[in-house]
A tleap script that builds the chain and sets N, CA, C and O, in Angstrom:
source leaprc.protein.ff14SB
mol = sequence {
  NILE ALA VAL MET HIE LEU ILE VAL ASP ALA
  ASP ASP PRO TYR GLY ILE VAL GLY GLN LEU
  LYS ASP ALA MET LEU PRO GLY SER TYR LEU
  ALA LEU SER GLN VAL ALA SER ASP ILE GLU
  PRO GLU ARG MET ALA GLU ALA ALA ARG GLN
  TYR ASN GLN ARG ALA ARG GLU THR GLN ARG
  HIE ARG THR HIE ALA GLU VAL ALA ARG PHE
  PHE ASP GLY LEU GLU LEU LEU GLU PRO GLY
  VAL VAL VAL VAL PRO GLN TRP ARG PRO GLN
  SER THR ALA GLU ALA GLU ALA HIE SER GLY
  MET TRP GLY GLY VAL GLY ARG ARG CALA
}
set mol.1.N position { -14.363 34.869 95.414 }
set mol.1.CA position { -15.786 35.131 95.415 }
set mol.1.C position { -16.346 34.451 96.657 }
set mol.1.O position { -16.193 33.240 96.814 }
set mol.2.N position { -16.970 35.182 97.511 }
set mol.2.CA position { -17.459 34.601 98.752 }
set mol.2.C position { -18.961 34.784 98.916 }
set mol.2.O position { -19.470 34.712 100.035 }
set mol.3.N position { -19.662 35.015 97.851 }
set mol.3.CA position { -21.108 35.221 97.948 }
set mol.3.C position { -21.878 34.229 97.072 }
set mol.3.O position { -23.053 34.453 96.780 }
set mol.4.N position { -21.251 33.166 96.658 }
set mol.4.CA position { -21.909 32.212 95.756 }
set mol.4.C position { -23.176 31.635 96.368 }
set mol.4.O position { -24.098 31.270 95.639 }
set mol.5.N position { -23.241 31.546 97.694 }
set mol.5.CA position { -24.435 31.012 98.345 }
set mol.5.C position { -25.639 31.936 98.179 }
set mol.5.O position { -26.765 31.534 98.473 }
set mol.6.N position { -25.421 33.171 97.712 }
set mol.6.CA position { -26.534 34.095 97.467 }
set mol.6.C position { -26.931 34.140 95.994 }
set mol.6.O position { -27.838 34.883 95.619 }
set mol.7.N position { -26.265 33.359 95.166 }
set mol.7.CA position { -26.613 33.291 93.748 }
set mol.7.C position { -27.342 31.976 93.512 }
set mol.7.O position { -26.738 30.903 93.505 }
set mol.8.N position { -28.639 32.083 93.322 }
set mol.8.CA position { -29.476 30.894 93.155 }
set mol.8.C position { -29.327 30.342 91.739 }
set mol.8.O position { -28.826 31.022 90.844 }
set mol.9.N position { -29.764 29.114 91.555 }
set mol.9.CA position { -29.605 28.444 90.266 }
set mol.9.C position { -30.249 29.222 89.118 }
set mol.9.O position { -29.717 29.241 88.009 }
set mol.10.N position { -31.383 29.860 89.376 }
set mol.10.CA position { -32.075 30.611 88.323 }
set mol.10.C position { -31.230 31.764 87.793 }
set mol.10.O position { -31.453 32.236 86.679 }
set mol.11.N position { -30.255 32.222 88.589 }
set mol.11.CA position { -29.373 33.321 88.171 }
set mol.11.C position { -28.108 32.812 87.485 }
set mol.11.O position { -27.209 33.598 87.186 }
set mol.12.N position { -28.029 31.503 87.233 }
set mol.12.CA position { -26.927 30.870 86.499 }
set mol.12.C position { -25.563 31.140 87.131 }
set mol.12.O position { -24.730 31.823 86.537 }
set mol.13.N position { -25.332 30.608 88.330 }
set mol.13.CA position { -24.054 30.859 88.994 }
set mol.13.C position { -22.851 30.358 88.200 }
set mol.13.O position { -21.787 30.975 88.237 }
set mol.14.N position { -23.009 29.239 87.478 }
set mol.14.CA position { -21.883 28.719 86.688 }
set mol.14.C position { -21.600 29.617 85.490 }
set mol.14.O position { -20.450 29.752 85.072 }
set mol.15.N position { -22.624 30.221 84.945 }
set mol.15.CA position { -22.434 31.179 83.861 }
set mol.15.C position { -21.731 32.434 84.343 }
set mol.15.O position { -20.865 32.971 83.653 }
set mol.16.N position { -22.105 32.904 85.531 }
set mol.16.CA position { -21.469 34.091 86.105 }
set mol.16.C position { -19.985 33.830 86.347 }
set mol.16.O position { -19.138 34.635 85.961 }
set mol.17.N position { -19.675 32.703 86.988 }
set mol.17.CA position { -18.273 32.371 87.244 }
set mol.17.C position { -17.549 32.112 85.920 }
set mol.17.O position { -16.374 32.450 85.778 }
set mol.18.N position { -18.247 31.515 84.955 }
set mol.18.CA position { -17.645 31.288 83.640 }
set mol.18.C position { -17.227 32.583 82.971 }
set mol.18.O position { -16.166 32.647 82.349 }
set mol.19.N position { -18.053 33.619 83.093 }
set mol.19.CA position { -17.697 34.927 82.529 }
set mol.19.C position { -16.458 35.492 83.210 }
set mol.19.O position { -15.588 36.068 82.556 }
set mol.20.N position { -16.383 35.327 84.519 }
set mol.20.CA position { -15.200 35.788 85.246 }
set mol.20.C position { -13.959 35.014 84.795 }
set mol.20.O position { -12.898 35.602 84.581 }
set mol.21.N position { -14.099 33.696 84.653 }
set mol.21.CA position { -12.957 32.883 84.217 }
set mol.21.C position { -12.522 33.267 82.810 }
set mol.21.O position { -11.325 33.313 82.527 }
set mol.22.N position { -13.475 33.543 81.922 }
set mol.22.CA position { -13.140 33.939 80.547 }
set mol.22.C position { -12.359 35.248 80.519 }
set mol.22.O position { -11.531 35.457 79.632 }
set mol.23.N position { -12.613 36.123 81.477 }
set mol.23.CA position { -11.946 37.426 81.520 }
set mol.23.C position { -10.580 37.364 82.219 }
set mol.23.O position { -9.816 38.328 82.179 }
set mol.24.N position { -10.282 36.241 82.852 }
set mol.24.CA position { -9.022 36.114 83.583 }
set mol.24.C position { -7.845 35.981 82.624 }
set mol.24.O position { -7.927 35.264 81.628 }
set mol.25.N position { -6.774 36.661 82.923 }
set mol.25.CA position { -5.543 36.524 82.158 }
set mol.25.C position { -4.815 35.264 82.613 }
set mol.25.O position { -4.981 34.841 83.757 }
set mol.26.N position { -4.016 34.658 81.746 }
set mol.26.CA position { -3.212 33.507 82.168 }
set mol.26.C position { -2.387 33.876 83.407 }
set mol.26.O position { -1.805 34.957 83.493 }
set mol.27.N position { -2.359 32.950 84.349 }
set mol.27.CA position { -1.647 33.186 85.602 }
set mol.27.C position { -2.516 33.800 86.684 }
set mol.27.O position { -2.072 33.951 87.822 }
set mol.28.N position { -3.759 34.159 86.344 }
set mol.28.CA position { -4.690 34.728 87.326 }
set mol.28.C position { -5.308 33.615 88.159 }
set mol.28.O position { -5.334 32.452 87.756 }
set mol.29.N position { -5.802 33.997 89.325 }
set mol.29.CA position { -6.382 33.038 90.260 }
set mol.29.C position { -7.838 33.364 90.552 }
set mol.29.O position { -8.245 34.526 90.579 }
set mol.30.N position { -8.609 32.310 90.770 }
set mol.30.CA position { -9.990 32.434 91.241 }
set mol.30.C position { -10.050 31.778 92.607 }
set mol.30.O position { -9.785 30.582 92.729 }
set mol.31.N position { -10.393 32.536 93.629 }
set mol.31.CA position { -10.613 32.009 94.972 }
set mol.31.C position { -12.110 32.044 95.219 }
set mol.31.O position { -12.767 33.055 94.970 }
set mol.32.N position { -12.642 30.943 95.707 }
set mol.32.CA position { -14.085 30.851 95.857 }
set mol.32.C position { -14.414 30.069 97.114 }
set mol.32.O position { -13.785 29.052 97.408 }
set mol.33.N position { -15.398 30.546 97.847 }
set mol.33.CA position { -15.935 29.782 98.975 }
set mol.33.C position { -17.448 29.720 98.829 }
set mol.33.O position { -18.062 30.567 98.180 }
set mol.34.N position { -18.027 28.709 99.440 }
set mol.34.CA position { -19.458 28.456 99.257 }
set mol.34.C position { -19.982 27.720 100.484 }
set mol.34.O position { -19.363 26.759 100.942 }
set mol.35.N position { -21.106 28.160 101.013 }
set mol.35.CA position { -21.744 27.441 102.109 }
set mol.35.C position { -22.130 26.050 101.604 }
set mol.35.O position { -22.694 25.901 100.520 }
set mol.36.N position { -21.817 25.042 102.408 }
set mol.36.CA position { -22.003 23.640 102.015 }
set mol.36.C position { -23.398 23.126 102.347 }
set mol.36.O position { -23.998 23.511 103.351 }
set mol.37.N position { -23.898 22.251 101.486 }
set mol.37.CA position { -25.155 21.564 101.783 }
set mol.37.C position { -24.903 20.142 102.261 }
set mol.37.O position { -25.816 19.482 102.758 }
set mol.38.N position { -23.671 19.667 102.114 }
set mol.38.CA position { -23.362 18.279 102.470 }
set mol.38.C position { -22.402 18.160 103.655 }
set mol.38.O position { -21.860 17.082 103.899 }
set mol.39.N position { -22.189 19.229 104.377 }
set mol.39.CA position { -21.503 19.198 105.670 }
set mol.39.C position { -22.588 19.449 106.695 }
set mol.39.O position { -23.232 20.498 106.664 }
set mol.40.N position { -22.805 18.510 107.606 }
set mol.40.CA position { -23.897 18.610 108.568 }
set mol.40.C position { -25.183 19.036 107.860 }
set mol.40.O position { -25.738 20.093 108.162 }
set mol.41.N position { -25.658 18.213 106.918 }
set mol.41.CA position { -26.764 18.630 106.041 }
set mol.41.C position { -28.042 19.068 106.755 }
set mol.41.O position { -28.693 20.015 106.313 }
set mol.42.N position { -28.409 18.408 107.835 }
set mol.42.CA position { -29.643 18.798 108.526 }
set mol.42.C position { -29.495 20.189 109.142 }
set mol.42.O position { -30.387 21.030 109.026 }
set mol.43.N position { -28.357 20.415 109.797 }
set mol.43.CA position { -28.124 21.716 110.435 }
set mol.43.C position { -28.038 22.828 109.391 }
set mol.43.O position { -28.584 23.913 109.591 }
set mol.44.N position { -27.357 22.559 108.284 }
set mol.44.CA position { -27.208 23.579 107.240 }
set mol.44.C position { -28.542 23.855 106.547 }
set mol.44.O position { -28.832 25.002 106.204 }
set mol.45.N position { -29.348 22.828 106.339 }
set mol.45.CA position { -30.667 23.029 105.720 }
set mol.45.C position { -31.553 23.885 106.625 }
set mol.45.O position { -32.286 24.749 106.145 }
set mol.46.N position { -31.482 23.643 107.920 }
set mol.46.CA position { -32.271 24.435 108.860 }
set mol.46.C position { -31.776 25.885 108.894 }
set mol.46.O position { -32.580 26.815 108.957 }
set mol.47.N position { -30.462 26.077 108.851 }
set mol.47.CA position { -29.909 27.429 108.826 }
set mol.47.C position { -30.368 28.171 107.576 }
set mol.47.O position { -30.734 29.344 107.649 }
set mol.48.N position { -30.350 27.499 106.438 }
set mol.48.CA position { -30.802 28.126 105.187 }
set mol.48.C position { -32.291 28.447 105.268 }
set mol.48.O position { -32.719 29.522 104.848 }
set mol.49.N position { -33.075 27.524 105.803 }
set mol.49.CA position { -34.515 27.754 105.924 }
set mol.49.C position { -34.786 28.991 106.776 }
set mol.49.O position { -35.593 29.839 106.396 }
set mol.50.N position { -34.122 29.099 107.916 }
set mol.50.CA position { -34.322 30.251 108.799 }
set mol.50.C position { -33.869 31.544 108.121 }
set mol.50.O position { -34.554 32.564 108.200 }
set mol.51.N position { -32.721 31.499 107.460 }
set mol.51.CA position { -32.226 32.686 106.757 }
set mol.51.C position { -33.219 33.104 105.675 }
set mol.51.O position { -33.581 34.276 105.577 }
set mol.52.N position { -33.651 32.150 104.874 }
set mol.52.CA position { -34.533 32.448 103.745 }
set mol.52.C position { -35.886 32.996 104.190 }
set mol.52.O position { -36.529 33.725 103.435 }
set mol.53.N position { -36.330 32.661 105.395 }
set mol.53.CA position { -37.573 33.214 105.929 }
set mol.53.C position { -37.428 34.683 106.294 }
set mol.53.O position { -38.408 35.427 106.274 }
set mol.54.N position { -36.203 35.111 106.631 }
set mol.54.CA position { -35.996 36.457 107.166 }
set mol.54.C position { -35.389 37.451 106.177 }
set mol.54.O position { -35.528 38.662 106.350 }
set mol.55.N position { -34.728 36.954 105.160 }
set mol.55.CA position { -33.971 37.836 104.273 }
set mol.55.C position { -34.637 37.964 102.905 }
set mol.55.O position { -35.404 37.096 102.488 }
set mol.56.N position { -34.333 39.049 102.225 }
set mol.56.CA position { -34.829 39.219 100.849 }
set mol.56.C position { -34.133 38.245 99.910 }
set mol.56.O position { -34.765 37.658 99.032 }
set mol.57.N position { -32.817 38.076 100.099 }
set mol.57.CA position { -32.053 37.161 99.259 }
set mol.57.C position { -32.320 35.728 99.721 }
set mol.57.O position { -32.659 35.485 100.879 }
set mol.58.N position { -32.161 34.804 98.807 }
set mol.58.CA position { -32.313 33.396 99.128 }
set mol.58.C position { -30.948 32.741 99.100 }
set mol.58.O position { -30.164 32.958 98.176 }
set mol.59.N position { -30.664 31.937 100.117 }
set mol.59.CA position { -29.406 31.202 100.131 }
set mol.59.C position { -29.553 29.907 99.342 }
set mol.59.O position { -30.608 29.274 99.357 }
set mol.60.N position { -28.490 29.524 98.658 }
set mol.60.CA position { -28.418 28.243 97.953 }
set mol.60.C position { -27.109 27.583 98.362 }
set mol.60.O position { -26.040 27.953 97.877 }
set mol.61.N position { -27.199 26.612 99.248 }
set mol.61.CA position { -26.019 25.874 99.665 }
set mol.61.C position { -25.711 24.835 98.593 }
set mol.61.O position { -26.618 24.374 97.901 }
set mol.62.N position { -24.425 24.459 98.448 }
set mol.62.CA position { -24.022 23.526 97.390 }
set mol.62.C position { -23.154 22.406 97.940 }
set mol.62.O position { -22.491 22.553 98.967 }
set mol.63.N position { -23.175 21.286 97.233 }
set mol.63.CA position { -22.366 20.129 97.602 }
set mol.63.C position { -20.916 20.341 97.172 }
set mol.63.O position { -20.596 21.272 96.433 }
set mol.64.N position { -20.069 19.468 97.645 }
set mol.64.CA position { -18.650 19.505 97.260 }
set mol.64.C position { -18.522 19.430 95.742 }
set mol.64.O position { -17.772 20.207 95.151 }
set mol.65.N position { -19.237 18.510 95.103 }
set mol.65.CA position { -19.161 18.356 93.642 }
set mol.65.C position { -19.630 19.621 92.926 }
set mol.65.O position { -19.041 20.018 91.921 }
set mol.66.N position { -20.684 20.253 93.436 }
set mol.66.CA position { -21.177 21.482 92.809 }
set mol.66.C position { -20.158 22.610 92.934 }
set mol.66.O position { -19.998 23.402 92.006 }
set mol.67.N position { -19.473 22.692 94.064 }
set mol.67.CA position { -18.464 23.733 94.244 }
set mol.67.C position { -17.255 23.437 93.352 }
set mol.67.O position { -16.710 24.344 92.725 }
set mol.68.N position { -16.841 22.180 93.295 }
set mol.68.CA position { -15.699 21.819 92.445 }
set mol.68.C position { -15.956 22.199 90.994 }
set mol.68.O position { -15.025 22.568 90.278 }
set mol.69.N position { -17.199 22.114 90.556 }
set mol.69.CA position { -17.551 22.451 89.168 }
set mol.69.C position { -17.217 23.902 88.820 }
set mol.69.O position { -16.936 24.201 87.660 }
set mol.70.N position { -17.240 24.805 89.798 }
set mol.70.CA position { -16.891 26.199 89.528 }
set mol.70.C position { -15.453 26.333 89.012 }
set mol.70.O position { -15.119 27.308 88.338 }
set mol.71.N position { -14.615 25.361 89.330 }
set mol.71.CA position { -13.203 25.412 88.945 }
set mol.71.C position { -12.916 24.702 87.628 }
set mol.71.O position { -11.757 24.613 87.224 }
set mol.72.N position { -13.940 24.197 86.951 }
set mol.72.CA position { -13.724 23.537 85.661 }
set mol.72.C position { -12.945 24.457 84.729 }
set mol.72.O position { -13.255 25.641 84.606 }
set mol.73.N position { -11.924 23.895 84.071 }
set mol.73.CA position { -11.118 24.664 83.139 }
set mol.73.C position { -9.943 25.386 83.785 }
set mol.73.O position { -9.131 25.996 83.090 }
set mol.74.N position { -9.849 25.323 85.102 }
set mol.74.CA position { -8.736 25.936 85.824 }
set mol.74.C position { -7.879 24.843 86.450 }
set mol.74.O position { -8.346 23.727 86.678 }
set mol.75.N position { -6.631 25.174 86.723 }
set mol.75.CA position { -5.747 24.279 87.463 }
set mol.75.C position { -6.074 24.465 88.940 }
set mol.75.O position { -5.826 25.530 89.503 }
set mol.76.N position { -6.628 23.437 89.564 }
set mol.76.CA position { -7.022 23.523 90.972 }
set mol.76.C position { -5.784 23.379 91.848 }
set mol.76.O position { -5.072 22.378 91.759 }
set mol.77.N position { -5.526 24.366 92.685 }
set mol.77.CA position { -4.357 24.329 93.558 }
set mol.77.C position { -4.595 23.375 94.721 }
set mol.77.O position { -5.725 23.184 95.170 }
set mol.78.N position { -3.497 22.777 95.201 }
set mol.78.CA position { -3.572 21.897 96.377 }
set mol.78.C position { -3.917 22.733 97.598 }
set mol.78.O position { -3.402 23.841 97.748 }
set mol.79.N position { -4.754 22.239 98.453 }
set mol.79.CA position { -5.249 20.881 98.565 }
set mol.79.C position { -6.575 20.626 97.851 }
set mol.79.O position { -7.250 19.640 98.146 }
set mol.80.N position { -6.952 21.482 96.935 }
set mol.80.CA position { -8.200 21.301 96.188 }
set mol.80.C position { -9.358 21.998 96.866 }
set mol.80.O position { -9.176 22.972 97.596 }
set mol.81.N position { -10.558 21.486 96.617 }
set mol.81.CA position { -11.757 22.022 97.256 }
set mol.81.C position { -11.921 21.286 98.583 }
set mol.81.O position { -12.201 20.088 98.619 }
set mol.82.N position { -11.744 22.021 99.656 }
set mol.82.CA position { -11.777 21.439 100.996 }
set mol.82.C position { -12.567 22.355 101.922 }
set mol.82.O position { -12.914 23.479 101.557 }
set mol.83.N position { -12.845 21.861 103.120 }
set mol.83.CA position { -13.452 22.705 104.143 }
set mol.83.C position { -12.496 23.875 104.365 }
set mol.83.O position { -11.295 23.673 104.540 }
set mol.84.N position { -13.021 25.081 104.359 }
set mol.84.CA position { -12.199 26.296 104.324 }
set mol.84.C position { -11.018 26.290 105.306 }
set mol.84.O position { -9.913 26.639 104.891 }
set mol.85.N position { -11.186 25.918 106.575 }
set mol.85.CA position { -10.026 25.960 107.471 }
set mol.85.C position { -8.903 24.990 107.074 }
set mol.85.O position { -7.775 25.130 107.546 }
set mol.86.N position { -9.198 24.025 106.224 }
set mol.86.CA position { -8.184 23.061 105.812 }
set mol.86.C position { -7.418 23.512 104.573 }
set mol.86.O position { -6.539 22.798 104.092 }
set mol.87.N position { -7.747 24.695 104.056 }
set mol.87.CA position { -7.034 25.198 102.882 }
set mol.87.C position { -5.787 25.913 103.376 }
set mol.87.O position { -5.831 27.084 103.752 }
set mol.88.N position { -4.685 25.192 103.368 }
set mol.88.CA position { -3.370 25.697 103.789 }
set mol.88.C position { -3.386 26.341 105.178 }
set mol.88.O position { -3.038 27.512 105.327 }
set mol.89.N position { -3.786 25.578 106.183 }
set mol.89.CA position { -3.831 26.129 107.546 }
set mol.89.C position { -2.434 26.416 108.081 }
set mol.89.O position { -1.448 25.811 107.658 }
set mol.90.N position { -2.377 27.342 109.011 }
set mol.90.CA position { -1.114 27.719 109.648 }
set mol.90.C position { -0.805 26.851 110.867 }
set mol.90.O position { 0.329 26.830 111.345 }
set mol.91.N position { -1.817 26.134 111.370 }
set mol.91.CA position { -1.615 25.301 112.556 }
set mol.91.C position { -2.623 24.160 112.548 }
set mol.91.O position { -3.592 24.172 111.790 }
set mol.92.N position { -2.379 23.183 113.400 }
set mol.92.CA position { -3.313 22.063 113.544 }
set mol.92.C position { -4.650 22.570 114.063 }
set mol.92.O position { -5.705 22.136 113.600 }
set mol.93.N position { -4.608 23.477 115.011 }
set mol.93.CA position { -5.846 24.041 115.568 }
set mol.93.C position { -6.650 24.730 114.475 }
set mol.93.O position { -7.872 24.591 114.420 }
set mol.94.N position { -5.978 25.466 113.615 }
set mol.94.CA position { -6.658 26.140 112.505 }
set mol.94.C position { -7.285 25.121 111.560 }
set mol.94.O position { -8.413 25.308 111.105 }
set mol.95.N position { -6.562 24.050 111.265 }
set mol.95.CA position { -7.063 23.013 110.352 }
set mol.95.C position { -8.272 22.292 110.922 }
set mol.95.O position { -9.123 21.813 110.173 }
set mol.96.N position { -8.351 22.213 112.231 }
set mol.96.CA position { -9.445 21.491 112.877 }
set mol.96.C position { -10.633 22.385 113.217 }
set mol.96.O position { -11.610 21.915 113.797 }
set mol.97.N position { -10.563 23.657 112.866 }
set mol.97.CA position { -11.663 24.584 113.154 }
set mol.97.C position { -12.931 24.139 112.429 }
set mol.97.O position { -12.870 23.606 111.322 }
set mol.98.N position { -14.046 24.358 113.049 }
set mol.98.CA position { -15.340 23.984 112.470 }
set mol.98.C position { -15.703 24.955 111.357 }
set mol.98.O position { -15.498 26.163 111.477 }
set mol.99.N position { -16.236 24.418 110.285 }
set mol.99.CA position { -16.684 25.262 109.176 }
set mol.99.C position { -17.770 24.532 108.397 }
set mol.99.O position { -17.770 23.306 108.295 }
set mol.100.N position { -18.673 25.299 107.865 }
set mol.100.CA position { -19.716 24.764 106.996 }
set mol.100.C position { -19.555 25.269 105.571 }
set mol.100.O position { -20.532 25.421 104.838 }
set mol.101.N position { -18.298 25.530 105.186 }
set mol.101.CA position { -18.057 26.078 103.863 }
set mol.101.C position { -16.971 25.300 103.125 }
set mol.101.O position { -15.973 24.883 103.712 }
set mol.102.N position { -17.191 25.115 101.824 }
set mol.102.CA position { -16.163 24.592 100.925 }
set mol.102.C position { -15.403 25.767 100.349 }
set mol.102.O position { -15.973 26.840 100.149 }
set mol.103.N position { -14.125 25.576 100.080 }
set mol.103.CA position { -13.343 26.624 99.442 }
set mol.103.C position { -12.218 26.047 98.626 }
set mol.103.O position { -11.782 24.918 98.852 }
set mol.104.N position { -11.747 26.832 97.673 }
set mol.104.CA position { -10.633 26.411 96.848 }
set mol.104.C position { -10.094 27.582 96.046 }
set mol.104.O position { -10.660 28.675 96.039 }
set mol.105.N position { -8.977 27.319 95.369 }
set mol.105.CA position { -8.351 28.317 94.511 }
set mol.105.C position { -7.937 27.626 93.230 }
set mol.105.O position { -7.336 26.552 93.251 }
set mol.106.N position { -8.268 28.258 92.107 }
set mol.106.CA position { -7.889 27.736 90.811 }
set mol.106.C position { -7.065 28.756 90.036 }
set mol.106.O position { -7.235 29.963 90.205 }
set mol.107.N position { -6.178 28.264 89.191 }
set mol.107.CA position { -5.299 29.129 88.406 }
set mol.107.C position { -5.584 28.928 86.916 }
set mol.107.O position { -5.704 27.803 86.432 }
set mol.108.N position { -5.685 30.038 86.217 }
set mol.108.CA position { -5.853 29.955 84.770 }
set mol.108.C position { -4.484 29.765 84.124 }
set mol.108.O position { -3.570 30.563 84.331 }
set mol.109.N position { -4.358 28.710 83.351 }
set mol.109.CA position { -3.069 28.410 82.703 }
set mol.109.C position { -2.783 29.397 81.597 }
set mol.109.O position { -1.745 29.304 80.940 }
savepdb mol mol.pdb
quit
């Protein structure tokens, strides 16, 4: 799921993901990324403000802890919830790429 930043709190993002997790068969995976509010917070807040002024949809950036919560009840795969380029990079350069997004993958037991 790569659109969580467009699901605001009033739309119950944890409930939406919970419904998806409930429908998952054992052995299924949930991959999720989310624009971060706690990576370069001033820059990300300004980006959200500018986006929200221009678009119909509202962005909701989330902290690492808020993103990790989406994986509650799932087995979180290594390396866990990390900056997206650090999730199993193919090279050092890839791992060091700049990103303002958290990402992770969880498995339903």
